[in-house]
LUMLO-774342 format. One record per residue: residue in three letters; x negated, z, y of N, C-alpha, C, O in turn. Coordinates in pm, whole numbers, padded with zeros to 5 digits, always signed. Example, Ala and Ser with C-alpha at 12.3 -4.5 7.8 and 13.67 -1.06 7.14 Angstrom:
<torvexs>
Ala-01319+00780-00569-01230+00780-00450-01320+00780-00330-01424+00846-00332/Ser-01285+00708-00225-01367+00714-00106-01290+00787+00003-01341+00804+00114/
</torvexs>
This chain:
<torvexs>
Unk-13726+09620+17149-13677+09755+17168-13791+09855+17157-13768+09966+17107/Unk-13908+09823+17199-14016+09919+17189-14008+10022+17300-14072+10127+17292/Unk-13932+09995+17400-13918+10088+17511-13776+10078+17565-13694+10003+17512/Unk-13748+10155+17670-13614+10157+17725-13569+10018+17768-13450+09987+17763/Unk-13663+09935+17810-13628+09800+17855-13602+09706+17739-13546+09598+17758/Unk-13640+09746+17617-13617+09662+17502-13471+09673+17460-13408+09777+17475/Unk-13420+09562+17408-13278+09560+17376-13254+09506+17236-13315+09408+17194/Unk-13165+09570+17165-13119+09523+17036-12974+09481+17053-12896+09546+17123/Unk-12937+09371+16988-12799+09325+16993-12739+09332+16853-12799+09287+16755/Unk-12621+09387+16846-12546+09399+16720-12440+09291+16721-12346+09296+16801/Unk-12454+09191+16632-12362+09078+16625-12275+09094+16502-12325+09107+16391/Unk-12143+09092+16523-12050+09124+16416-11928+09034+16425-11874+09012+16533/Unk-11884+08982+16310-11766+08896+16310-11637+08975+16313-11530+08918+16336/Unk-11645+09105+16289-11524+09185+16276-11493+09266+16400-11574+09276+16492/Unk-11375+09324+16400-11335+09409+16511-11420+09534+16516-11482+09572+16417/Unk-11422+09597+16632-11509+09714+16653-11448+09838+16590-11401+09928+16660/Unk-11449+09841+16455-11391+09956+16384-11494+10019+16291-11457+10090+16198/Unk-11620+09995+16314-11723+10030+16218-11806+10150+16260-11928+10146+16256/Unk-11741+10257+16301-11813+10374+16350-11909+10428+16245-12022+10466+16277/Unk-11866+10432+16119-11951+10487+16012-12076+10401+15996-12186+10455+15981/Unk-12060+10269+15999-12176+10182+15980-12272+10193+16098-12394+10192+16079/Unk-12218+10202+16217-12303+10218+16335-12380+10349+16330-12497+10355+16365/Unk-12312+10454+16285-12380+10583+16272-12495+10573+16172-12604+10624+16197/Unk-12471+10505+16060-12575+10488+15959-12691+10405+16015-12807+10436+15991/Unk-12658+10299+16089-12762+10215+16150-12848+10298+16246-12970+10287+16246/Unk-12783+10379+16328-12859+10463+16423-12945+10564+16350-13055+10595+16394/Unk-12896+10616+16238-12978+10708+16158-13103+10637+16107-13212+10694+16108/Unk-13087+10513+16064-13202+10437+16020-13301+10412+16132-13422+10421+16111/Unk-13251+10382+16252-13338+10361+16368-13422+10485+16398-13537+10474+16440/Unk-13364+10601+16375-13436+10725+16407-13559+10745+16319-13656+10807+16361/Unk-13555+10692+16197-13668+10712+16105-13798+10655+16162-13901+10721+16149/Unk-13799+10536+16224-13921+10488+16291-13938+10546+16432-14038+10517+16499/Unk-13842+10626+16478-13860+10694+16606-13778+10641+16722-13815+10663+16837/Unk-13666+10571+16696-13586+10515+16806-13450+10583+16814-13381+10600+16713/Unk-13413+10620+16937-13284+10685+16961-13212+10609+17071-13264+10593+17181/Unk-13091+10563+17040-13014+10488+17138-12990+10572+17263-12952+10689+17256/Unk-13014+10510+17377-12996+10579+17504-13118+10652+17553-13123+10697+17667/Unk-13221+10666+17465-13345+10731+17505-13459+10630+17516-13515+10610+17623/Unk-13492+10568+17404-13602+10470+17409-13561+10333+17356-13645+10248+17329/Unk-13432+10313+17341-13381+10183+17300-13239+10166+17352-13161+10261+17354/Unk-13206+10045+17392-13070+10012+17437-13009+09914+17337-13073+09816+17298/Unk-12887+09940+17296-12817+09852+17203-12693+09796+17272-12612+09869+17328/Unk-12681+09665+17267-12561+09600+17319-12486+09539+17202-12546+09494+17104/Unk-12354+09539+17212-12270+09498+17099-12191+09373+17134-12142+09357+17245/Unk-12179+09285+17035-12098+09165+17048-12007+09157+16925-12056+09150+16812/Unk-11876+09156+16948-11778+09154+16841-11696+09025+16848-11652+08986+16956/Unk-11678+08961+16735-11599+08838+16732-11450+08865+16712-11368+08773+16720/Unk-11414+08992+16687-11274+09031+16672-11201+08947+16567-11093+08895+16592/Unk-11263+08934+16449-11205+08859+16337-11203+08709+16358-11154+08636+16272/Unk-11254+08660+16470-11251+08517+16499-11391+08460+16479-11473+08459+16571/Unk-11416+08413+16357-11550+08367+16321-11595+08252+16409-11715+08235+16432/Unk-11500+08172+16458-11539+08058+16540-11597+08099+16675-11651+08015+16747/Unk-11587+08228+16710-11647+08277+16833-11795+08310+16817-11868+08322+16915/Unk-11840+08322+16694-11977+08367+16668-12084+08277+16730-12179+08330+16788/Unk-12074+08143+16722-12180+08061+16782-12200+08087+16931-12314+08092+16978/Unk-12092+08104+17005-12104+08132+17149-12168+08269+17173-12250+08285+17263/Unk-12129+08367+17091-12187+08500+17106-12337+08498+17075-12417+08560+17145/Unk-12374+08426+16969-12514+08417+16933-12594+08343+17040-12706+08383+17072/Unk-12537+08237+17095-12605+08161+17201-12629+08250+17323-12732+08238+17389/Unk-12533+08338+17352-12549+08430+17465-12666+08525+17441-12742+08555+17534/Unk-12681+08571+17318-12793+08661+17286-12926+08590+17305-13022+08649+17355/Unk-12932+08465+17264-13056+08388+17277-13090+08369+17425-13206+08383+17464/Unk-12991+08336+17505-13015+08318+17650-13068+08445+17714-13150+08440+17805/Unk-13022+08558+17666-13062+08686+17725-13199+08734+17673-13252+08834+17721/Unk-13254+08663+17576-13387+08695+17523-13397+08842+17480-13488+08914+17521/Unk-13303+08884+17397-13307+09020+17345-13427+09036+17253-13486+08937+17209/Unk-13462+09159+17223-13579+09185+17141-13553+09164+16993-13637+09109+16922/Unk-13438+09208+16946-13398+09193+16806-13248+09167+16801-13172+09224+16878/Unk-13206+09080+16710-13063+09062+16682-13034+09121+16544-13100+09087+16446/Unk-12936+09210+16537-12892+09267+16410-12759+09201+16374-12660+09216+16446/Unk-12758+09129+16264-12637+09058+16220-12569+09140+16112-12625+09162+16005/Unk-12447+09184+16141-12379+09284+16060-12327+09232+15927-12313+09309+15833/Unk-12298+09102+15917-12237+09051+15795-12284+08908+15769-12365+08854+15844/Unk-12232+08848+15663-12279+08715+15623-12250+08607+15729-12342+08533+15764/Unk-12127+08596+15781-12103+08493+15883-12193+08509+16005-12247+08411+16057/Unk-12210+08635+16051-12295+08660+16167-12440+08624+16138-12510+08572+16225/Unk-12484+08654+16017-12623+08626+15979-12652+08476+15980-12755+08433+16030/Unk-12560+08399+15925-12578+08253+15919-12583+08194+16060-12666+08108+16090/Unk-12493+08240+16146-12488+08188+16283-12612+08230+16362-12668+08149+16436/Unk-12655+08354+16346-12774+08401+16417-12897+08321+16375-12979+08283+16458/Unk-12909+08296+16245-13021+08217+16194-13025+08078+16256-13132+08025+16288/Unk-12907+08019+16274-12899+07884+16332-12927+07884+16481-12963+07781+16538/Unk-12910+07999+16545-12920+08006+16691-13062+08019+16742-13092+07978+16854/Unk-13152+08077+16662-13288+08100+16712-13389+08102+16599-13361+08150+16489/Unk-13507+08049+16627-13618+08054+16531-13729+08145+16581-13835+08154+16519/Unk-13706+08211+16695-13810+08294+16755-13772+08441+16766-13855+08528+16738/Unk-13650+08472+16804-13608+08612+16818-13591+08672+16679-13523+08613+16595/Unk-13652+08787+16651-13636+08850+16519-13490+08881+16488-13415+08925+16575/Unk-13452+08857+16363-13316+08884+16316-13323+08976+16195-13402+08954+16103/Unk-13241+09079+16197-13224+09167+16081-13080+09152+16034-12987+09181+16109/Unk-13062+09106+15911-12928+09083+15861-12887+09189+15760-12971+09261+15705/Unk-12757+09197+15737-12701+09274+15627-12596+09184+15564-12499+09146+15629/Unk-12615+09150+15437-12525+09054+15374-12502+09088+15228-12590+09140+15159/Unk-12382+09057+15181-12352+09074+15041-12379+08949+14960-12361+08948+14838/Unk-12423+08842+15027-12456+08719+14958-12604+08713+14922-12681+08803+14956/Unk-12642+08608+14854-12782+08584+14819-12851+08523+14941-12818+08410+14978/Unk-12944+08594+15005-13006+08544+15128-13079+08411+15109-13088+08332+15203/Unk-13131+08386+14989-13201+08260+14965-13100+08146+14954-13118+08041+15017/Unk-12995+08167+14876-12893+08063+14861-12821+08036+14994-12778+07923+15020/Unk-12808+08140+15076-12742+08122+15205-12833+08054+15308-12787+08015+15415/Unk-12960+08039+15273-13055+07975+15364-13110+08066+15471-13167+08019+15569/Unk-13094+08196+15453-13142+08290+15553-13294+08309+15542-13362+08322+15644/Unk-13345+08311+15420-13488+08328+15397-13531+08234+15286-13448+08185+15208/Unk-13660+08209+15279-13712+08122+15173-13741+08200+15046-13744+08143+14937/Unk-13765+08331+15061-13797+08415+14946-13763+08559+14980-13776+08601+15095/Unk-13719+08636+14881-13688+08777+14906-13816+08856+14935-13818+08942+15022/Unk-13921+08826+14862-14047+08900+14881-14124+08855+15004-14192+08936+15068/Unk-14114+08728+15038-14183+08672+15154-14083+08589+15236-14079+08467+15224/Unk-14004+08657+15317-13898+08586+15390-13950+08474+15479-13889+08368+15487/Unk-14064+08497+15545-14117+08398+15637-14029+08385+15760-13917+08436+15762/Unk-14078+08317+15860-13998+08294+15981-13963+08421+16057-14041+08516+16060/Unk-13845+08421+16118-13807+08530+16208-13695+08615+16151-13630+08689+16225/Unk-13670+08605+16019-13553+08671+15961-13591+08757+15841-13671+08717+15757/Unk-13532+08875+15835-13536+08961+15717-13412+09050+15720-13328+09036+15809/Unk-13401+09140+15624-13285+09227+15629-13256+09294+15497-13346+09321+15418/Unk-13127+09322+15475-13082+09397+15359-12973+09317+15288-12881+09267+15352/Unk-12985+09306+15158-12880+09244+15079-12820+09349+14987-12891+09433+14932/Unk-12690+09344+14973-12623+09440+14884-12534+09365+14787-12480+09258+14819/Unk-12519+09420+14670-12446+09354+14562-12297+09356+14592-12241+09460+14625/Unk-12232+09240+14580-12086+09233+14595-12027+09148+14482-11947+09197+14402/Unk-12067+09021+14477-12005+08930+14381-12032+08970+14237-11952+08940+14148/Unk-12143+09035+14211-12179+09071+14074-12097+09187+14020-12109+09221+13902/Unk-12014+09249+14103-11941+09369+14063-11800+09340+14014-11729+09431+13973/Unk-11758+09214+14019-11622+09180+13980-11589+09220+13837-11481+09275+13812/Unk-11679+09194+13744-11654+09228+13604-11643+09380+13587-11559+09427+13510/Unk-11727+09455+13657-11720+09601+13650-11587+09651+13706-11525+09739+13647/Unk-11544+09596+13818-11418+09638+13878-11301+09607+13787-11209+09688+13773/Unk-11304+09490+13725-11199+09454+13630-11198+09550+13512-11092+09588+13462/Unk-11317+09589+13467-11326+09684+13357-11266+09819+13392-11203+09882+13307/Unk-11285+09864+13516-11226+09991+13559-11074+09983+13561-11006+10078+13522/Unk-11021+09870+13607-10876+09849+13602-10826+09853+13457-10721+09911+13428/Unk-10901+09792+13369-10863+09788+13228-10862+09928+13167-10774+09961+13089/Unk-10961+10011+13204-10965+10148+13154-10846+10230+13204-10793+10314+13133/Unk-10806+10204+13327-10692+10276+13384-10561+10230+13322-10475+10311+13289/Unk-10546+10098+13304-10423+10041+13250-10455+09944+13137-10448+09822+13155/Unk-10492+09997+13020-10532+09909+12909-10421+09816+12864-10448+09711+12804/Unk-10297+09851+12891-10186+09767+12849-10152+09656+12946-10067+09572+12917/Unk-10217+09656+13061-10190+09552+13160-10234+09416+13108-10339+09402+13045/Unk-10152+09317+13134-10182+09182+13085-10211+09087+13200-10311+09014+13196/Unk-10128+09087+13301-10141+08993+13411-10201+09063+13533-10147+09162+13583/Unk-10311+09011+13580-10382+09071+13692-10397+08970+13806-10422+08852+13783/Unk-10381+09019+13928-10405+08935+14045-10544+08960+14100-10594+09073+14093/Unk-10606+08857+14154-10737+08870+14219-10724+08809+14358-10704+08689+14373/Unk-10735+08893+14459-10720+08848+14598-10857+08825+14659-10941+08915+14659/Unk-10881+08705+14712-11014+08672+14766-11000+08599+14899-10895+08544+14932/Unk-11110+08602+14973-11121+08526+15098-11201+08399+15069-11321+08408+15045/Unk-11137+08282+15070-11209+08159+15035-11317+08120+15135-11405+08039+15105/Unk-11311+08178+15256-11412+08147+15357-11539+08230+15342-11638+08205+15411/Unk-11537+08328+15253-11654+08412+15231-11744+08341+15129-11702+08311+15018/Unk-11867+08316+15168-11956+08230+15088-11969+08270+14941-11969+08182+14856/Unk-11982+08400+14906-12002+08435+14764-11874+08436+14681-11880+08468+14562/Unk-11759+08402+14738-11632+08416+14666-11627+08337+14536-11579+08388+14435/Unk-11676+08214+14537-11668+08131+14417-11740+08196+14299-11690+08195+14186/Unk-11858+08252+14326-11933+08319+14221-11858+08442+14171-11855+08469+14051/Unk-11798+08516+14263-11721+08635+14228-11605+08598+14136-11585+08662+14032/Unk-11530+08496+14172-11415+08454+14092-11459+08408+13952-11394+08440+13853/Unk-11569+08336+13944-11618+08289+13814-11650+08406+13722-11617+08403+13603/Unk-11716+08509+13777-11750+08627+13697-11625+08700+13650-11618+08743+13535/Unk-11525+08713+13738-11402+08784+13702-11326+08705+13595-11272+08765+13501/Unk-11320+08574+13609-11251+08492+13509-11315+08507+13371-11245+08517+13271/Unk-11447+08507+13367-11518+08523+13239-11492+08661+13180-11470+08673+13059/Unk-11494+08764+13264-11469+08900+13217-11326+08915+13167-11302+08982+13066/Unk-11230+08854+13237-11090+08862+13197-11069+08794+13061-10997+08846+12976/Unk-11132+08681+13042-11120+08608+12916-11172+08691+12799-11116+08689+12690/Unk-11280+08765+12824-11343+08843+12717-11257+08959+12670-11274+09007+12558/Unk-11165+09006+12756-11080+09120+12716-10932+09078+12705-10844+09163+12699/Unk-10908+08948+12703-10774+08899+12679-10677+08917+12793-10557+08934+12771/Unk-10726+08913+12915-10640+08928+13033-10615+08793+13099-10697+08702+13092/Unk-10500+08784+13163-10469+08668+13246-10486+08708+13392-10442+08815+13433/Unk-10549+08621+13470-10563+08650+13611-10507+08535+13694-10512+08418+13655/Unk-10453+08572+13809-10409+08473+13905-10488+08494+14033-10485+08603+14091/Unk-10558+08391+14077-10640+08399+14197-10554+08365+14318-10491+08260+14324/Unk-10553+08457+14414-10477+08440+14538-10575+08435+14653-10663+08520+14664/Unk-10562+08336+14740-10655+08318+14851-10592+08366+14981-10475+08341+15009/Unk-10674+08436+15060-10627+08488+15189-10737+08472+15293-10815+08565+15314/Unk-10744+08357+15358-10845+08337+15462-10812+08404+15595-10898+08414+15682/Unk-10686+08451+15611-10646+08519+15734-10558+08638+15700-10513+08652+15586/Unk-10533+08724+15798-10446+08838+15778-10305+08797+15741-10241+08863+15659/Unk-10257+08690+15798-10122+08641+15766-10114+08597+15621-10011+08615+15556/Unk-10221+08539+15570-10222+08494+15431-10218+08612+15334-10173+08597+15220/Unk-10265+08728+15377-10256+08847+15292-10110+08882+15267-10071+08913+15154/Unk-10028+08876+15371-09885+08900+15355-09824+08800+15256-09745+08838+15170/Unk-09862+08673+15270-09810+08569+15181-09850+08594+15037-09771+08574+14945/Unk-09975+08639+15017-10025+08664+14881-09946+08776+14814-09911+08765+14697/Unk-09918+08882+14887-09842+08992+14828-09697+08951+14802-09636+08997+14706/Unk-09642+08867+14888-09508+08816+14863-09505+08735+14733-09407+08740+14658/Unk-09614+08662+14707-09624+08586+14583-09632+08679+14462-09572+08653+14359/Unk-09708+08788+14476-09719+08885+14367-09583+08945+14334-09552+08972+14218/Unk-09502+08966+14438-09372+09028+14417-09278+08939+14337-09183+08988+14276/Unk-09304+08809+14337-09218+08714+14268-09258+08696+14122-09185+08635+14044/Unk-09375+08748+14085-09423+08733+13949-09463+08872+13897-09509+08957+13973/Unk-09446+08895+13768-09488+09025+13712-09640+09040+13714-09710+08973+13639/Unk-09689+09127+13799-09833+09151+13812-09861+09298+13789-09808+09384+13859/Unk-09945+09327+13691-09968+09466+13652-10066+09538+13743-10056+09659+13761/Unk-10162+09465+13800-10263+09530+13884-10333+09422+13967-10320+09303+13941/Unk-10407+09468+14066-10472+09375+14160-10617+09415+14182-10649+09532+14196/Unk-10703+09314+14184-10843+09333+14220-10864+09264+14354-10843+09143+14367/Unk-10906+09340+14455-10931+09284+14588-11080+09254+14599-11163+09345+14591/Unk-11112+09129+14618-11251+09087+14622-11323+09128+14749-11260+09175+14844/Unk-11454+09111+14751-11533+09149+14867-11531+09041+14974-11539+08922+14943/Unk-11520+09082+15097-11540+08995+15213-11525+09080+15337-11451+09178+15334/Unk-11594+09046+15446-11576+09122+15570-11431+09126+15615-11382+09229+15661/Unk-11360+09014+15603-11221+09009+15646-11135+09107+15567-11059+09185+15625/Unk-11146+09104+15434-11063+09189+15351-11097+09336+15370-11009+09422+15362/Unk-11223+09366+15395-11259+09505+15424-11198+09549+15557-11146+09660+15568/Unk-11205+09464+15654-11150+09498+15784-10997+09513+15780-10939+09585+15860/Unk-10935+09443+15685-10789+09446+15671-10744+09548+15565-10634+09537+15511/Unk-10827+09644+15537-10800+09736+15428-10670+09815+15447-10599+09839+15349/Unk-10636+09855+15569-10512+09929+15590-10392+09842+15558-10296+09887+15495/Unk-10397+09716+15601-10290+09622+15567-10278+09606+15416-10168+09605+15362/Unk-10392+09592+15349-10392+09575+15204-10335+09696+15132-10251+09684+15042/Unk-10381+09814+15172-10336+09937+15109-10186+09957+15130-10114+09998+15039/Unk-10139+09928+15250-09997+09943+15282-09912+09848+15197-09809+09888+15143/Unk-09956+09723+15185-09881+09626+15106-09885+09660+14957-09785+09642+14887/Unk-09998+09707+14909-10007+09746+14768-09912+09861+14737-09849+09863+14631/Unk-09901+09955+14829-09809+10067+14810-09664+10019+14815-09581+10062+14735/Unk-09634+09932+14911-09497+09882+14927-09451+09805+14804-09338+09821+14758/Unk-09540+09722+14750-09505+09641+14633-09538+09713+14501-09516+09659+14393/Unk-09592+09835+14512-09627+09917+14396-09717+09841+14299-09690+09831+14179/Unk-09824+09789+14354-09924+09719+14275-10052+09801+14275-10119+09808+14378/Unk-10089+09863+14164-10217+09937+14158-10333+09842+14185-10338+09732+14131/Unk-10427+09885+14270-10535+09794+14310-10669+09866+14313-10677+09986+14339/Unk-10773+09789+14286-10910+09836+14306-10973+09750+14414-10951+09629+14420/Unk-11052+09815+14499-11111+09750+14615-11263+09753+14605-11319+09828+14525/Unk-11327+09672+14687-11473+09661+14681-11546+09763+14767-11667+09780+14751/Unk-11475+09831+14859-11541+09925+14949-11469+10060+14949-11347+10064+14939/Unk-11543+10168+14960-11486+10301+14956-11390+10326+15070-11299+10408+15057/Unk-11408+10257+15183-11319+10278+15298-11174+10249+15262-11083+10309+15320/Unk-11152+10158+15168-11015+10127+15126-10953+10245+15052-10836+10278+15074/Unk-11029+10308+14965-10978+10427+14895-10953+10541+14992-10856+10615+14978/Unk-11038+10554+15090-11018+10657+15191-10893+10630+15275-10830+10723+15326/Unk-10858+10502+15288-10739+10464+15366-10612+10474+15283-10503+10445+15334/Unk-10622+10513+15156-10504+10527+15072-10501+10434+14953-10404+10434+14877/Unk-10606+10353+14934-10613+10267+14816-10632+10349+14690-10685+10460+14695/Unk-10589+10295+14578-10594+10369+14452-10737+10402+14410-10766+10516+14375/Unk-10827+10303+14415-10966+10329+14379-11054+10217+14432-11006+10109+14466/Unk-11182+10245+14437-11278+10146+14486-11408+10159+14408-11445+10267+14363/Unk-11476+10046+14394-11609+10047+14336-11691+09941+14407-11654+09823+14410/Unk-11803+09983+14465-11886+09888+14536-12011+09951+14591-12037+10071+14574/Unk-12089+09869+14658-12212+09915+14721-12180+10008+14837-12079+09989+14906/Unk-12264+10107+14859-12252+10193+14977-12299+10115+15099-12418+10094+15119/Unk-12203+10073+15182-12239+10000+15303-12315+10088+15401-12403+10041+15473/Unk-12282+10214+15404-12353+10305+15495-12501+10308+15464-12585+10306+15554/Unk-12534+10312+15335-12675+10313+15297-12742+10181+15333-12858+10180+15376/Unk-12670+10069+15315-12727+09939+15349-12756+09929+15498-12861+09878+15537/Unk-12663+09977+15583-12684+09966+15727-12787+10066+15777-12851+10043+15880/Unk-12803+10177+15706-12915+10267+15739-13047+10196+15716-13138+10205+15798/Unk-13057+10124+15605-13179+10049+15576-13203+09941+15681-13317+09916+15720/Unk-13095+09876+15727-13109+09775+15832-13163+09839+15960-13241+09778+16032/Unk-13120+09960+15987-13171+10032+16104-13320+10061+16093-13394+10050+16190/Unk-13362+10098+15973-13505+10124+15951-13587+09998+15979-13689+10004+16047/Unk-13543+09885+15926-13616+09760+15947-13616+09720+16094-13716+09669+16145/Unk-13505+09742+16162-13500+09711+16305-13604+09792+16381-13674+09739+16467/Unk-13613+09919+16349-13713+10004+16414-13855+09960+16385-13940+09964+16473/Unk-13880+09920+16263-14016+09875+16228-14053+09747+16304-14168+09730+16344/Unk-13956+09659+16323-13982+09537+16399-14008+09571+16545-14094+09511+16609/Unk-13935+09667+16597-13958+09710+16735-14098+09767+16754-14156+09759+16862/Unk-14151+09824+16646-14286+09879+16653-14393+09772+16640-14512+09800+16654/Unk-14352+09648+16614-14449+09539+16612-14462+09463+16482-14532+09362+16476/Unk-14395+09510+16376-14404+09436+16250-14325+09305+16259-14226+09296+16331/Unk-14371+09205+16186-14306+09075+16188-14200+09068+16078-14226+09106+15964/Unk-14080+09018+16111-13975+09012+16009-14015+08931+15887-13977+08965+15775/Unk-14091+08823+15907-14131+08740+15795-14222+08811+15696-14237+08766+15582/Unk-14282+08922+15739-14371+08999+15651-14298+09113+15580-14357+09179+15494/Unk-14172+09136+15614-14097+09247+15556-14006+09195+15444-13912+09120+15472/Unk-14032+09231+15319-13947+09183+15209-13802+09223+15230-13772+09330+15282/Unk-13713+09135+15190-13571+09168+15197-13543+09288+15107-13576+09287+14988/Unk-13481+09391+15163-13448+09510+15086-13318+09486+15010-13228+09417+15058/Unk-13309+09543+14892-13188+09534+14811-13127+09672+14796-13185+09761+14734/Unk-13009+09689+14853-12941+09818+14846-12876+09831+14708-12798+09744+14667/Unk-12907+09938+14639-12859+09955+14500-12780+10084+14481-12766+10132+14368/Unk-12730+10140+14590-12649+10261+14578-12501+10221+14567-12447+10157+14657/Unk-12437+10260+14456-12298+10224+14432-12209+10348+14437-12254+10460+14413/Unk-12082+10324+14468-11987+10435+14481-11856+10401+14410-11798+10295+14432/Unk-11810+10493+14326-11680+10482+14261-11592+10593+14316-11620+10711+14294/Unk-11486+10556+14386-11400+10654+14452-11258+10641+14398-11205+10530+14387/Unk-11198+10753+14365-11060+10758+14314-10974+10837+14412-11015+10944+14458/Unk-10857+10785+14444-10763+10855+14531-10648+10907+14444-10559+10830+14407/Unk-10650+11037+14412-10548+11095+14325-10413+11104+14394-10309+11099+14327/Unk-10412+11117+14525-10284+11118+14597-10209+10988+14573-10088+10988+14547/Unk-10282+10878+14581-10220+10747+14558-10180+10732+14412-10075+10675+14383/Unk-10262+10782+14321-10229+10775+14179-10097+10846+14151-10014+10796+14075/Unk-10078+10962+14210-09953+11037+14190-09834+10957+14246-09727+10954+14185/Unk-09854+10894+14361-09746+10815+14420-09707+10698+14330-09592+10656+14329/Unk-09804+10645+14255-09777+10535+14163-09732+10585+14025-09692+10506+13940/Unk-09738+10716+14005-09704+10771+13875-09809+10745+13771-09778+10734+13652/Unk-09934+10736+13814-10045+10707+13723-10131+10830+13700-10145+10915+13788/Unk-10187+10839+13581-10282+10946+13547-10416+10882+13510-10421+10794+13424/Unk-10522+10926+13574-10654+10872+13543-10708+10936+13416-10700+11058+13400/Unk-10762+10856+13327-10825+10913+13207-10941+11005+13246-11010+10979+13345/Unk-10963+11112+13169-11073+11203+13201-11208+11133+13212-11293+11173+13292/Unk-11227+11029+13133-11355+10957+13138-11380+10892+13272-11494+10891+13319/Unk-11275+10837+13335-11291+10776+13467-11315+10883+13573-11398+10866+13662/Unk-11241+10992+13563-11259+11101+13660-11402+11156+13652-11460+11195+13753/Unk-11456+11159+13533-11590+11216+13514-11699+11133+13578-11801+11187+13621/Unk-11680+11001+13585-11786+10916+13640-11765+10884+13789-11848+10818+13851/Unk-11654+10932+13846-11627+10904+13988-11727+10977+14077-11761+11093+14052/Unk-11773+10909+14181-11861+10973+14278-11782+11063+14372-11835+11161+14425/Unk-11656+11029+14393-11570+11111+14477-11427+11097+14432-11382+10986+14402/Unk-11355+11209+14427-11213+11210+14394-11139+11268+14515-11161+11383+14553/Unk-11053+11187+14574-10977+11229+14692-10845+11291+14645-10766+11227+14575/Unk-10822+11417+14683-10701+11486+14642-10618+11528+14763-10512+11588+14748/
</torvexs>
């Protein structure tokens, strides 16, 4: 993408609903001097929630000999890495890039891959703690996760340890598809569940409206991993700023277009976190946030 003839491909396992992330990515591209439609062309490939489509999409990018592949999430990153050892890849993932096999080292990635990693699985204990502060009397908590998301096992282990330390019981519910989300909430309705923690995964983020709607219908207070869920009507969220992570991915993409080698660019770690409270939803649930939680919130939606 050093000139108009250069092309960047955006590979994503999710549906094309990521306007905010794309805007952030384009902002990052501008920092090294690239503007879509002026001196760089970006083509998009979406798997529409069907992860099994990713290998074919990645193979198409390799055949077209694009200049850079930008992999939007963990599944896309893994597939892109397997598809080519020559075309530069910039990933954005909430998993550990070394454990996922994307790079050999964070400081010295080597090969044709680098990118941005953001914290997801390590935040489970913090999210559980926020639920506890809101509802200290809650005993039984549900944890909804996507078993197909690589970091899920680590996330669940951290939450279980945190729950044990504060005397809480948790029930882990798995939802590998949108239909399974409905089933999970039906299960919650059959058992007394005081609150819900929704784990991180591209699928669950993409299904945030479904999750928020079901949580409201079943009157289950929930905390989510991404701010977009709170903006969609979720009670609260705590997680990494994805917009900041994708801006950083845009910066790295631009630097590679200028001639830098991905293997020489250390993997960036996004460390900007956001705690968002939706007071409208709190009122609908009949809940009052303690002043201490309101004071530390990055944003309060009223």
